[in-house]
N, C-alpha and C positions, 0 to 999 in steps of 0.2 A: 572292378569299377561299376558303379551303379548309374542307371540312366532313368530319368523321369521325363515323360512327355506330357505336355499340357495343350489342350485344345482351346487356346485362348480365342476369344471373340466368336466361338461357334455357338449355334443356337439349335433349337428343335426344328429341323428342316420340315417336319411333317406339318407344322402349323405356323410357319414363318413366312417371310417375304424373300424372294429370290430376285436379285438384281443382275441382269445380263448386260454387259457393256461390249459393244462391237466397235473396234477401232480399225479404220481403213487407212492404210499408208501407201505411199508411192515412192519407189526408188528414183532418186534424182541422178544417180550415177550407177556404174556397174557394181555388182556385189558378188563376193566370193564366199559362198556358204558350202564348205566341204565338211564331210563327216569323216571321222577316223576310219570307219570301216570301208570308205570309198577310196582310200589311198592305195593305189595299186602300181604295179610296174607299168610305166607308160609305153606307148608305141606310137607309130606314125598316125594311128587312127584314134588314140585315146590319150587324153591329157594326164599329166602327173597328178593333178588335183582336180578330179571331176566334181561336179555339184552333188550334194546330197540328194538322193532320190527316194521316193516311196516304193512300195511294192509293185506299182504299176509302171515304174520307170519315169515318173514325172518329177521335176525338180520340187523339192520341199524345203521347208525351214523349220527346224525343231523349235517348239515353243520355249524351250529352256534358253535359247539365244536371246529372245526378246524379254524373258523374265529377268535375266541378269542385267540387261540394259536398263529396264524400267526400275529395278531395285537400285542400281547405281545412281539413277537420276533423282531418286528420293533423297530428302535430307538425311544425313547420317543418323540423327537421333530418332528418325521415324522408320527406318528400314526394318527393324525388328518387329515393330507393331504392325506394319503393313504386309511384310513378306515372310515373317517367321525367322527363326534362327536356331542354330545348335551351338551352344556355348558351355563353358565351364565356369563355375563360381571361382572367385579368387582363392578360396581355401582349397578347392579341387586342383587348381593349377600348382599350388605349392606341394600338395600331396603327390602329384604326378612327377614333379621334379625330384621328389624323394623316392620315387618308385613304389609308392603305396596305392596308386590308383586314385580315383576321385569321383565326384558326382557331375554328370553331364545333363544339362537342361535342354530340352527340345521344345520349341514353340511352333505350332502349326501356323501356316500362312492363312489369314482370313481372305486373301485374294487368290482365287483359283484361276489358273490359265487353262482354259478348256481346249485350245488348239489354234492352229493357224491354217491359212489357205493362200497359195500363190496363184496369181493370174498373170501369165506372160502376155506381153503385147504381140504384135504381128512378127516382130523380130525374134529369131531363135536365140538360144544361149550362144555367147561368143567365146572365143578362146584367145588367150594372150600368152605369148612366149616372152621369157625374160632370161637374162644371164648376168652373172657378176663380172666385174672387170678387175683384172690384176693391177694393183697399185703401181707396180714398177714397169711392167711392159705396156701399160695403157691399152691392153687388148683383152678380148674375152678370156675369162678364166676357164681352163679345161674342166669338163664334166659338170659345169654349173648351169647349163641350159635346161630350163624346165618350163612347163606350161600349166595353166590353170583355166578351168571353165568358169564363165561369169554369167550371172543373170543380167539381162540388158536393162538399161534405164527405161523407166515407164512401167516396170513390173509392179503390179498392185499386190499388196499384202493385207490380209484381213486377220485380225486377232480378236479372240473372244475371251472375256473375263467374267467370272461369276463371284458375287459377294452375297452372303446370306445374312440377313438382319431380322429384327423383330418388328420393324415398322417400314412403311413405304418411303419415309424420308430418313436419311441417315447421314451424320457428319462423315462417317468413314467413306461412304460412296461419293459424297461431294469432294472429299480430299483426293480420292483416286481419279475422279474426272478432272480436277484441276492439275493433277500430276500428269495425266495424259496430254492435256492441252498445251503444256509447256515442254513436252518431250520432243526431242529431235534425235531419234535413235541412229546408231551406227551399227549396221547389221553385218555379221560374218567377219572374215579375216581381212587383212590389208587395210585396216582403218587409217594407218599413218600414210598410206599412198593413194588416198582418194577413193577407196572402195567402200561400198555399203552405206552411202549417204542416202537418207530417206526423210520424207516429210509427212506429217500427219494430215490427212485430208478431212475426215469426219470422225466423230464419236457419237454412237447411238446408244441410248439407255432404254432398256425394256424392263419394267417392273412387273413381276409376277407374284401376286398376292395369293398364297395358297389357302387363306382363310375365306376367300370368296369363290363362288361357283365358277365365275368366268376365269379367274386365275388358275384354279385347279384344273378346269377343262383344258385350258391352253397348255398347261404343263404336261398333262397326261396324253394329249392327242398330237403334240408336236415334239420335235426333237432336233438337235443339231442347229445349223444356221436358221432353220425355220422358227426357232424360238424368238428371234428378233424380227417382228413383223411390222405391219403398217401402224401399229399402236406404239411403236418405239418413238422416243423423243430425241431429236438431234440436239445434243448438248454442246457440240463444237463443230464448226464448219470453217475450213481454211479460207473459203471465199469471203467470209464475213469477218475475218480476223485480220486486223491491220498488222502487217509485219511478220506474224507467226512467231514460232519459238526462236530464240536467239541462236546464232551460230557461234562456233568457237572464234575467239578474237584473232585478228592477224598479229603475228609476232612483232612486226614493226609498225602496227597501226595502219597499214595500207597494203594494197596489192601492188606488185611491181610489173611494169609493162616493158616489153622488148619487141624488137623487130629483127627479122632475119637479114643479115648483111650479105650473105652469099647464097648458100643452099643448105638444106638440112635433110638428113636421111636417118630416120629411126625405123628400122625394119620390123615388119610384122612376122617374119619367118616364112612367108609364102611368096610364090611367084605367079605372075600372070600366065595363063595358058595361051600358047601361040601355036596354031596348027602348023604341022610340018617342021617344027623346031624342037630342040631338046628341052629348052626351058625359056620362059619369058623374063621380063624385068623383075627384079626383087621389089616387092611392094612395100610402101611405107605404111606405118600403123595409122589406122583411122578409127573414129568413134562410131557410134550407132547411127549418126547422121551422115556418114561417109566423109567427115571432115578430118584432115590430117591432124595428128595428135602427138603431143609430148606427154607421155604418161607420168604420173606421180612417182613411179618407181625410178625413172630416169633422173628426175630432179633430186630425189633423196639420195641415190647412189652417188651422183656427181658431186653434190654439195657436201655430203659427208666425207668423201675422199679428200676434197680440198680443205675442209675444216681440219681433218686429221693432219694433213700435210703442214698447214700453217701452224698449228699448235705444237707439232713435233719440231718444226724448224726453229721456233722461238724458244724451245727448251722448257715449255711450261708444263710441269707435271709429267706423269706417265700416261701417254695417250696411245691406245692400241692401233694396229693396222687391221681393220676388220676383214679385209680380203687380201690374202697373200699366199703364194705357193709355199708349202712346207711350214707355215706358221699356224698357231692354234686358232687364229681368228679373233673374234670379239672377246675382250677380257671380262666384260660385264660389270666392271667396277669404275672405269674412268668416266670423266665428264661427258665425253662424246657418246659413250654407250648409254648414259643416262638420258641425254637429249634425243638421240636417234633410235634408241632401242638396240637390242642385240639378240642373237640366237646362238645356241650352242653349236660349236664347230667340232669336227673330228680332231682329236689330239694325236700327236706323234709320240712314239716311245721316248724320244730324246727330250721332249718338252718337260721342263721342271717347274714351270709356273703353276700355281694352284688353280684348279678349275673354278668357274663361277659357282656361287651358291645355288643358283637356279638354272633351269634349262633355257631361259630366255625371258625377256621383258619387253613390253611395248614402249616405244619412245614417246616423248612429250611433243615432238614436232609433227605436224600433219601437212603433207604435200598433196595437192589436188592435181588432177589431169589438166593440161593446158591445150585446148583446141587452137589450131593455127588458123586465124581469120585472114581472108583475102589473099590466100596463098595461090601461087601459080604452080601446078604440079606438072613436072616435065620428066621425060625419060632421058637419062644420060647414058651414053654408050662408052664402054671402056674395053681396052684390050691389053693383054700382057705382051711384053717385048721379048724377043729372043736375045739372050745375052751374047750370043756369038755373032749373029748376022745383023743385029741391030734393027730388024724389022719386026712386024707383028708375028706373034707366035700362033701357029695353027690351032684352031678350035679353042682359043683363049678369049674370045669375045664374050663380054657379059654386059648387062644393062641393069640399071636401078632407077626407081622413081625418086625424085627429090621435090621438096617443097621450097619455093623461092618467093621472096618479096612479101612474106606474110608477117602478121603481128600476133603476139601471144602474151598472155597474162599469167604471171606466177603468183599463186596464193600459198603463202606459208602461214599456217595457223598453229596454235598451241593450246593444249588443254591443261597444262601444268607449267609452273615456272621453269625457265630455261637458264642454265648457268650463264653468268655475264661473259665469261671468257668464250664460251661457245657462240654466244650472240655476237660478240665482237668479231670473232673469226668468220662467222657467217657473212657479216657485212663485207669483209675483205674478199671473201670468196665470190660474192655477188659482184663486187667491183672488178675482180679479175674476169668474170664472165662478160661484163659490159665492155671491158677494155679489149676483149679478144684474146687475152692470155689463156683463157680456159674455153675449150670448145665443148659442144654438146652433140650427142649422137655419134654416128659412125663416120669414118673417113675424115677425122679432124686434122690429120697430118697432110691431107691433099686438098685443102680448100673448103671443106664442109664444116658446118656447125658453128659458125661465128655469129654471135648476136650483138646487137647494139641497143643500148637503153634508150627509151623514149625520153624526151626532154624533162618531164617532171621527175621521172625515176632517176635520170642522170644527175639532176640537181640534188636530189635527196641523197644519192650515194656519195656525191662530193662533200655534202655537209656532214655525213656520218663517218667519213673516212678517218679524219683526225681523231675524233673521240674514240673510235675503235682501236686505232694504233696506241693511243694513250692508255686504254684499258689493258692491252697486252703488255705494254712497257711497265706499267705499275706492278703487274704480277710476275714479271720475268725475274727468275732467280739471279744471283750475282754471276758475273761473267765467269765462264769455265771453258772447257774444251768446246770447240765449234761443233754444232750438230752435224751428224754424218748424213742426214737425209738431204738428198739433192734433187730428187724427182718426185712428182706427185704420183 
């Protein structure tokens, strides 16, 4: 196989013009940027997925993460011209199919990513724990508890780009600036559960003309971030831009509003320290502003389980059970895996189903964190009872924090089309949530986790219920054996 590389759009750097672009971004939510080499065996002092860090132990963000995001943001027909590519000619593809090898073309990127820098706010990196829930027992799945370290909201990220041209004005530079101005990156993992949301603050452009004494002196006597000095021009400013870059659209064209009907407990995995006692109350999850929180992971897991249950109960197609003891997990091929994404699960020797073609895929639905507004946080005490004497069992008293009387907003967005059947089942799942049939968080069998829809959301769910049922009925196969699924 032969390979040819072309340095497209390159110039004689010794006598050209160097354009340095500095893009400043801010995280508007937590971000999980973990590197493969950082994945270690966790302990009580170390999360399963720690943040990627540099040689000095500071959190860092590889420039490749932002390069991929910016490339994906560009129009498909411009990605090769802006960011290079490695591809095979049609004739080469046919030759490879025949086993004869072929020609590979490599095009260098005219846009160079020089590096990144993170600046954390006063808040340190946070840690979140999460677990999967067994679909049949409706309880935590064994050995599924894990934690990950997160960058806090308000973290500032600086990205430097370099473009070499033959003139001080260049259509290529103007195109990259316009691309940055319309960019709303999602950084790191967990994008479908609200992680990594960021906004562009400013873009500065510094032109260094190497054919002039001043430009050459600046290039030779400065380096790194100092190349972008007071002579740089601000070509984009968030404060002067109305609206900013567009966000992903809501799946139903609106956000959904709920209130807590009783009490809600979503644990953080930690307990309050109490002097002289073995352990304090189990704490609820809070965000960086100390506000009680329903994380995007909870919304995604809860609604996916209910959508799976609804579609299996109606007998529409083959829908997998993504979490189940002794089962292979996500199939990677059904409509639910397409909408919610999937990851490869351990397979049992007795499993005869073919494995997915890939190790996993990101879903099309995006679930954001939901801060609980105007909530009253209280500590509720509980005790186990002695089954023989009927009284309180010794040393069985425990306490937990709960959020009561609060309001929260559910944002379900999408970046690709979602199957109509999944969309209809999701409407019915939300209706079950609003009716109290479906609870959220822990202790739903003893009075916790009931939500009620606000009037506007309740009216919308009522109006959407019949069309959703009709969509499922239209696609339901002819009557056959009754479905065996009886529990969510």
